[in-house]
C-alpha positions as a printed NumPy array, in Angstrom:
array([[181.891, 314.633, 253.964],
       [178.935, 312.943, 256.218],
       [176.766, 310.637, 253.738],
       [173.327, 312.269, 254.421],
       [174.448, 315.823, 253.898],
       [175.311, 314.29 , 250.258],
       [171.719, 312.524, 250.155],
       [170.234, 316.133, 250.94 ],
       [172.044, 317.726, 248.359],
       [171.182, 315.312, 245.425],
       [167.549, 315.693, 246.427],
       [167.982, 319.165, 246.359],
       [169.872, 319.091, 242.821],
       [167.422, 317.091, 241.826],
       [164.022, 318.808, 242.815],
       [165.397, 322.212, 242.141],
       [163.731, 323.566, 245.28 ],
       [164.663, 323.202, 249.082],
       [161.059, 323.012, 249.905],
       [160.699, 319.621, 246.975],
       [163.463, 318.115, 248.28 ],
       [162.332, 318.777, 252.207],
       [158.77 , 316.454, 250.922],
       [161.043, 313.996, 249.048],
       [163.196, 313.36 , 252.309],
       [160.574, 313.547, 254.844],
       [162.272, 316.568, 256.541],
       [161.124, 320.164, 256.991],
       [162.755, 322.749, 255.009],
       [164.256, 324.724, 257.597],
       [166.504, 321.058, 257.958],
       [167.271, 320.802, 254.428],
       [168.466, 324.457, 254.364],
       [170.755, 324.096, 257.407],
       [172.266, 320.964, 256.063],
       [173.108, 322.879, 252.13 ],
       [174.525, 325.492, 254.734],
       [176.629, 323.132, 256.668],
       [178.009, 321.24 , 253.58 ],
       [178.611, 324.095, 251.809],
       [180.765, 325.564, 255.164],
       [182.563, 322.365, 254.479],
       [183.676, 322.573, 250.986],
       [184.089, 326.327, 251.441],
       [182.191, 326.812, 247.579],
       [178.497, 328.209, 247.171],
       [176.315, 324.603, 245.841],
       [173.119, 326.9  , 245.11 ],
       [172.093, 330.143, 243.453],
       [168.98 , 331.144, 245.771],
       [166.384, 332.451, 242.595],
       [163.025, 334.114, 243.564],
       [161.643, 329.923, 242.64 ],
       [163.882, 327.529, 244.03 ],
       [167.168, 327.082, 243.484],
       [169.876, 327.011, 240.503],
       [173.042, 324.813, 240.805],
       [176.712, 326.01 , 240.799],
       [178.88 , 324.785, 238.683],
       [180.768, 323.021, 241.819],
       [177.109, 321.995, 242.531],
       [176.646, 320.289, 239.343],
       [179.927, 318.716, 239.623],
       [179.414, 317.489, 243.057],
       [175.74 , 316.204, 242.046],
       [177.661, 314.5  , 238.938],
       [179.867, 312.598, 240.713],
       [178.243, 311.499, 243.66 ],
       [174.453, 310.837, 242.764],
       [175.162, 307.225, 240.654],
       [177.05 , 306.464, 243.941],
       [174.488, 307.385, 246.604],
       [171.373, 305.67 , 243.75 ],
       [173.641, 302.773, 244.038],
       [173.848, 302.466, 248.067],
       [170.306, 303.333, 247.699],
       [169.599, 300.509, 245.732],
       [171.9  , 297.945, 248.046],
       [170.258, 299.533, 251.513],
       [166.682, 298.155, 249.425],
       [167.568, 294.901, 248.529],
       [170.031, 293.911, 251.051],
       [172.236, 290.85 , 249.623],
       [169.945, 288.21 , 250.004],
       [170.154, 286.436, 246.725],
       [166.163, 285.749, 246.298],
       [166.102, 289.764, 246.506],
       [165.799, 290.   , 242.576],
       [162.637, 291.755, 242.014],
       [162.842, 295.137, 240.942],
       [159.992, 298.223, 240.107],
       [161.017, 299.959, 237.272],
       [159.199, 303.246, 237.245],
       [158.954, 304.89 , 233.882],
       [157.024, 307.994, 232.986],
       [155.82 , 308.957, 229.005],
       [153.135, 310.698, 227.045],
       [150.269, 308.268, 227.193],
       [149.62 , 307.434, 223.927],
       [152.886, 306.284, 223.25 ],
       [153.899, 304.635, 226.636],
       [150.688, 302.469, 226.207],
       [150.639, 301.905, 223.209],
       [154.03 , 300.637, 222.432],
       [156.331, 300.832, 225.888],
       [154.227, 298.611, 228.232],
       [153.513, 296.288, 225.826],
       [157.515, 296.276, 224.893],
       [158.641, 295.774, 228.384],
       [156.238, 293.145, 229.753],
       [158.572, 290.568, 229.074],
       [161.081, 291.469, 231.868],
       [158.035, 290.594, 234.306],
       [158.613, 287.032, 234.384],
       [162.69 , 288.224, 234.667],
       [161.472, 289.695, 238.404],
       [161.032, 293.369, 236.985],
       [157.123, 294.948, 238.266],
       [156.206, 298.166, 235.991],
       [154.728, 301.248, 237.014],
       [153.812, 303.542, 234.792],
       [153.045, 307.673, 234.99 ],
       [151.901, 309.789, 232.21 ],
       [152.598, 312.922, 231.529],
       [154.69 , 315.585, 228.613],
       [157.789, 316.195, 228.296],
       [158.851, 318.585, 231.081],
       [156.93 , 316.601, 233.863],
       [158.448, 313.293, 232.684],
       [161.727, 315.313, 232.872],
       [161.323, 317.091, 236.225],
       [159.932, 313.612, 237.943],
       [162.893, 311.939, 236.964],
       [165.489, 314.613, 237.911],
       [163.815, 314.721, 241.338],
       [164.184, 310.429, 241.544],
       [160.256, 309.772, 241.001],
       [161.167, 307.93 , 237.994],
       [163.773, 305.423, 236.703],
       [163.211, 305.861, 232.687],
       [161.427, 308.967, 231.169],
       [160.546, 308.793, 226.986],
       [159.915, 312.646, 226.308],
       [159.968, 314.594, 222.995],
       [163.256, 316.799, 223.929],
       [166.529, 315.922, 224.815],
       [167.383, 317.067, 228.44 ],
       [169.844, 319.386, 228.869],
       [172.906, 319.543, 231.471],
       [174.59 , 316.435, 233.235],
       [172.588, 315.235, 235.329],
       [170.367, 313.733, 232.818],
       [171.188, 311.723, 229.971],
       [169.181, 310.511, 226.723],
       [169.473, 308.713, 223.85 ],
       [167.507, 308.803, 220.496],
       [164.547, 305.981, 220.778],
       [162.794, 306.34 , 217.587],
       [160.726, 308.828, 215.2  ],
       [157.258, 309.084, 214.829],
       [155.851, 310.106, 211.379],
       [152.414, 312.346, 211.402],
       [149.336, 311.602, 209.217],
       [145.862, 314.422, 208.546],
       [143.539, 312.19 , 208.374],
       [139.923, 312.602, 208.441],
       [137.048, 309.956, 208.009],
       [136.081, 308.793, 204.554],
       [133.212, 311.068, 204.376],
       [134.678, 314.213, 205.124],
       [137.294, 313.156, 202.521],
       [134.925, 311.954, 200.054],
       [133.616, 315.903, 200.303],
       [137.351, 317.049, 199.344],
       [138.077, 314.836, 196.765],
       [141.452, 313.088, 195.506],
       [144.221, 315.265, 194.675],
       [142.199, 318.363, 195.738],
       [144.296, 319.118, 198.684],
       [147.905, 318.371, 196.844],
       [146.626, 321.295, 193.874],
       [144.909, 323.81 , 195.941],
       [146.816, 323.958, 199.091],
       [145.269, 324.236, 202.848],
       [142.293, 326.534, 201.633],
       [140.054, 323.493, 201.257],
       [140.437, 322.013, 204.52 ],
       [138.643, 325.002, 205.733],
       [135.516, 323.898, 206.595],
       [136.653, 320.794, 208.155],
       [135.89 , 320.525, 211.908],
       [139.701, 320.418, 213.649],
       [140.031, 317.394, 216.576],
       [143.221, 318.651, 218.844],
       [144.486, 317.72 , 222.065],
       [145.042, 320.861, 223.067],
       [143.574, 324.272, 222.225],
       [146.902, 325.284, 220.775],
       [146.088, 322.854, 218.157],
       [149.79 , 321.276, 218.401],
       [150.203, 318.542, 216.071],
       [147.887, 320.163, 213.408],
       [149.711, 323.562, 213.673],
       [153.365, 321.648, 213.36 ],
       [151.654, 320.074, 210.022],
       [150.587, 323.134, 208.584],
       [153.777, 324.623, 209.373],
       [156.476, 321.961, 208.373],
       [154.163, 321.042, 205.222],
       [152.451, 324.343, 203.738],
       [154.58 , 326.959, 205.308],
       [151.234, 328.156, 206.575],
       [149.236, 328.663, 210.011],
       [145.825, 326.995, 210.353],
       [143.05 , 328.828, 210.666],
       [141.02 , 326.694, 212.243],
       [140.274, 326.403, 216.305],
       [139.56 , 322.985, 217.592],
       [135.731, 321.607, 217.016],
       [137.038, 318.761, 219.622],
       [139.771, 319.188, 222.051],
       [140.815, 316.049, 224.221],
       [144.121, 315.736, 225.85 ],
       [144.474, 312.063, 224.748],
       [145.398, 310.752, 221.136],
       [143.303, 308.207, 221.131],
       [140.492, 310.098, 221.756],
       [141.28 , 312.485, 219.422],
       [141.354, 309.094, 216.934],
       [138.625, 307.854, 217.823],
       [136.58 , 311.066, 217.172],
       [137.451, 311.234, 213.871],
       [136.407, 307.97 , 213.151],
       [133.248, 309.07 , 214.284],
       [133.298, 311.727, 211.866],
       [134.254, 314.987, 213.696],
       [136.649, 316.543, 211.592],
       [140.227, 316.444, 210.612],
       [143.28 , 315.71 , 212.819],
       [146.863, 315.042, 212.629],
       [148.009, 311.592, 214.213],
       [151.384, 309.362, 214.795],
       [151.071, 307.004, 212.193],
       [151.542, 303.987, 215.04 ],
       [148.271, 305.519, 216.317],
       [146.117, 305.124, 213.277],
       [147.985, 302.647, 211.197],
       [145.387, 299.897, 211.925],
       [142.628, 302.401, 211.173],
       [144.05 , 303.254, 208.265],
       [144.246, 299.413, 207.149],
       [140.59 , 299.492, 207.593],
       [139.686, 302.047, 205.856],
       [137.966, 303.906, 208.985],
       [139.969, 306.944, 208.661],
       [141.945, 308.216, 205.339],
       [145.267, 309.811, 204.705],
       [144.256, 312.893, 203.329],
       [147.7  , 313.664, 201.978],
       [150.976, 311.919, 201.576],
       [153.912, 314.778, 201.412],
       [157.333, 313.961, 199.837],
       [158.683, 314.642, 203.582],
       [155.996, 313.803, 206.295],
       [156.341, 315.297, 209.736],
       [158.58 , 313.438, 211.992],
       [159.084, 314.005, 215.476],
       [161.979, 311.945, 217.988],
       [161.338, 310.479, 221.329],
       [164.617, 310.288, 223.677],
       [164.612, 307.951, 226.43 ],
       [166.232, 309.859, 229.425],
       [167.719, 308.904, 232.765],
       [169.365, 310.403, 235.544],
       [173.036, 309.939, 234.673],
       [175.245, 306.655, 236.43 ],
       [171.928, 305.288, 236.864],
       [172.47 , 302.388, 234.412],
       [174.595, 300.668, 236.838],
       [171.379, 299.607, 238.049],
       [170.98 , 296.068, 236.674],
       [166.624, 296.681, 236.486],
       [167.175, 300.139, 235.072],
       [170.259, 299.028, 232.156],
       [167.672, 296.008, 230.925],
       [164.526, 297.925, 230.289],
       [166.52 , 300.711, 228.362],
       [167.992, 297.549, 226.465],
       [164.948, 296.294, 226.081],
       [163.098, 299.461, 224.339],
       [166.193, 300.092, 222.387],
       [166.006, 296.617, 220.749],
       [162.273, 296.787, 220.034],
       [162.301, 300.426, 219.034],
       [164.621, 298.973, 215.764],
       [161.465, 297.365, 214.708],
       [159.01 , 300.486, 215.386],
       [158.096, 302.44 , 212.099]])
């Protein structure tokens, strides 16, 4: 079996599209299609089901990718680094949400720099991170959902507690204990600060804690939780923030927790890799480093 055909097959499997795989490989789309057809003829089995948008691997395709991809990745590692004993410097490509990656993941990984590992970070949501990981753009991805299928594997990294906060001025207007006794109706006049028009953090908090849906719309919408926090500190309104992000502001009195529910909402982060790539030392080392650091995160 031609290794070039296998390389193209794995690229298509990861990209989910002949067109995207062609762009990754520097080939034309017809060339990629031809190579996949040749490999399917050699095997006597279909590897992909053609869809209106991209392709879906058959069970045979998934099995072949699971068996072949780790070995092709290892060969690529050898091709990139050679056998020179001094060729120990590697670049780790990490993807994840901007706030968590910037505040927690990257600082934890900086200890690897003296060990010859360079870091490159990409920011995006879970879907973008997993798509990029599967396509080979990233080595590790921090996500808020466990990936499906056998191409990617994930380990639970840590839980994130969500806190309902506002500036001291807004908290004083509500009054201590009022929210606990009267429920979310006392918040109807407070502007909401969020990362998206759909109010993902506030809606999840309302559903978990109050068993209700928020009636408010966003007064300030900014696609970064750090910007949301700064708007709340400035008095823009209420927000739901991860505790790791707002803990310092809480301790300084810049924001106030409006409620301390018995069971606070939690969100789990996962650390995802392409199956088999932990055989590469720099990826395995980075995963181990992040898991070790996460044991101290609360």
